[in-house]
C-alpha positions in Angstrom: 34.2 18.7 32.4 37.5 20.0 31.2 39.5 16.9 31.3 36.7 15.1 29.6 36.6 17.6 26.5 40.5 17.6 26.1 40.2 13.9 25.7 37.4 13.5 23.5 39.9 16.2 21.4 42.4 13.6 21.3 40.4 10.6 20.7 40.4 8.0 17.4 38.9 9.9 14.5 36.7 8.2 12.4 37.3 8.0 8.4 35.0 10.1 6.2 33.0 7.6 4.0 34.5 6.8 0.4 33.4 9.7 -2.0 30.5 9.0 -4.5 29.0 6.4 -2.2 25.9 8.6 -1.8 25.6 8.8 -5.2 25.8 5.1 -5.4 23.0 4.5 -3.3 21.0 7.1 -4.9 21.5 4.9 -7.8 20.7 1.4 -6.2 17.3 2.5 -4.8 15.0 2.4 -7.5 16.5 -1.1 -8.1 15.8 -2.5 -4.9 12.5 -0.2 -4.7 11.3 -1.8 -8.4 12.1 -5.2 -7.2 10.1 -4.8 -4.1 7.2 -3.4 -6.0 6.6 -6.0 -8.7 7.0 -8.7 -6.2 4.2 -7.4 -4.0 1.6 -6.3 -6.9 2.9 -8.8 -9.4 3.8 -12.0 -7.1 2.2 -11.7 -4.0 -0.8 -10.1 -4.5 -2.2 -12.6 -7.0 -1.1 -15.4 -4.8 -3.0 -14.2 -1.9 -6.3 -13.2 -4.0 -5.7 -17.0 -5.6 -5.8 -18.7 -2.3 -8.4 -16.6 -0.8 -11.1 -17.3 -3.9 -10.3 -21.2 -3.7 -13.3 -21.0 -0.8 -15.7 -18.8 -3.2 -18.9 -20.0 -4.8 -19.9 -20.4 -8.4 -22.8 -18.4 -9.0 -24.4 -17.7 -13.0 -24.1 -14.4 -14.2 -24.9 -12.3 -16.9 -22.5 -10.6 -18.9 -23.9 -7.1 -20.2 -20.8 -5.9 -21.5 -17.5 -7.5 -22.7 -14.5 -5.9 -24.6 -10.7 -7.1 -25.7 -8.8 -4.2 -25.3 -5.2 -3.2 -26.7 -3.1 -1.4 -25.4 -0.2 0.0 -27.2 3.1 1.5 -25.2 5.3 3.8 -26.3 8.3 1.4 -27.8 5.6 0.1 -29.9 4.7 -3.4 -27.8 1.0 -4.4 -27.5 -0.7 -5.8 -24.4 -4.1 -7.1 -23.8 -6.4 -6.9 -20.9 -10.3 -7.8 -20.8 -13.1 -5.2 -19.8 -16.1 -6.9 -18.9 -19.5 -6.1 -16.6 -22.1 -8.7 -15.5 -24.8 -8.9 -13.1 -25.4 -11.8 -10.6 -27.8 -12.2 -7.9 -27.0 -13.7 -4.2 -29.8 -14.8 -2.0 -32.3 -12.4 -3.9 -30.0 -9.5 -3.7 -28.7 -8.2 -7.4 -25.2 -7.6 -7.9 -22.9 -5.7 -10.5 -19.1 -7.2 -11.2 -16.1 -6.0 -13.4 -13.5 -8.2 -12.4 -12.2 -10.4 -15.1 -9.4 -12.3 -14.0 -7.1 -12.2 -10.8 -4.4 -10.6 -13.2 -6.0 -7.4 -13.6 -2.8 -5.6 -15.7 -2.8 -5.8 -19.5 -0.1 -8.2 -20.8 0.9 -10.1 -23.7 1.9 -13.1 -21.7 0.9 -16.1 -23.6 -3.4 -16.5 -24.8 -5.1 -16.0 -21.8 -6.3 -12.3 -22.5 -7.5 -13.3 -26.0 -9.3 -16.5 -24.8 -11.3 -14.9 -22.2 -12.2 -12.1 -24.2 -13.3 -14.4 -26.8 -15.5 -16.3 -24.3 -17.0 -13.6 -22.3 -17.7 -11.9 -26.0 -19.3 -14.6 -27.1 -21.8 -15.4 -23.8 -23.0 -11.7 -24.1 -23.7 -12.4 -27.9 -25.5 -15.6 -27.1 -27.2 -14.5 -23.8 -26.0 -17.4 -21.9 -25.2 -17.5 -18.3 -21.5 -17.3 -17.5 -20.0 -18.2 -13.8 -18.7 -16.3 -11.6 -16.4 -16.6 -8.5 -18.6 -14.7 -5.7 -17.0 -14.5 -2.1 -19.6 -15.8 0.2 -18.7 -13.3 2.8 -18.9 -10.3 0.5 -21.1 -10.7 -2.2 -20.4 -7.7 -3.7 -16.6 -9.4 -4.6 -16.3 -11.1 -7.6 -14.4 -12.7 -10.3 -15.0 -14.2 -14.0 -11.8 -16.6 -13.8 -10.1 -17.3 -11.0 -6.9 -19.3 -12.4 -3.3 -18.2 -11.4 -0.9 -18.0 -14.4 2.3 -19.8 -13.7 4.0 -18.2 -16.8 3.4 -14.6 -15.5 3.6 -15.3 -12.0 7.3 -16.8 -13.1 8.1 -13.6 -15.3 7.7 -11.3 -12.3 9.7 -13.2 -9.9 12.1 -13.4 -12.6 12.3 -9.5 -13.0 11.3 -8.7 -9.3 14.5 -10.8 -8.6 16.7 -9.3 -10.9 15.9 -5.6 -9.9 15.8 -6.2 -6.5 18.7 -8.1 -5.7 20.9 -5.9 -7.7 19.8 -2.7 -5.8 20.0 -4.5 -2.2 23.3 -5.8 -3.7 24.9 -2.8 -4.2 23.0 -1.1 -0.9 24.6 -3.3 1.4 28.2 -2.4 -0.4 27.5 0.9 0.2 26.4 0.1 3.5 29.6 -1.7 4.4 31.7 1.0 2.8 30.0 3.8 5.0 30.4 1.6 7.9 34.4 0.6 7.1 35.0 4.1 6.5 33.2 5.2 9.7 35.4 2.7 12.2 37.6 4.3 14.8 41.0 4.4 13.2 44.2 4.8 16.0 46.1 7.9 15.3 49.3 6.8 14.0 52.8 8.9 14.3 53.2 12.4 12.9 52.9 12.9 9.3 51.5 9.3 8.4 48.2 9.0 6.9 45.5 6.3 8.1 45.0 3.0 6.5 42.6 2.4 3.4 
């Protein structure tokens, strides 16, 4: 026991990680998290919904209310979204739906929101039925427009890539610095300093 303790005391020393490396990690984590979050919620989730909606069946629905909403951010930008409520019947059972499109978040990319809003508002005024896409396995789940928006997906991919890759690249550099700083350094002659 004494011999092991003495040998441990004279063994190789580990160099401490460079100063500020943990601060750099804290700085990088939000970028990596934002990139991953954007990808999951604005790319992967819509693609998943679009894929499963390809098996849904069209059912005529009556539009009860439809509004094209404008949202102004603190920076002065304006985004739009469609709020809709419709009712439809599947196998004698009445359902109410509120999902307008695959992408549910407000945006200002192209004229998709304006066109969809005008279409459902027009159908509400005339009383004409709108075909909605209904999940045959769960008829309570439905959507008015199941189109995928490539422009919005592409923008989200760019944003997630820039933010995510930046954050991950910095975290990799931090990990390497910690790893290199923690590698065993052989003791040199008295008075010498370990290489950096």
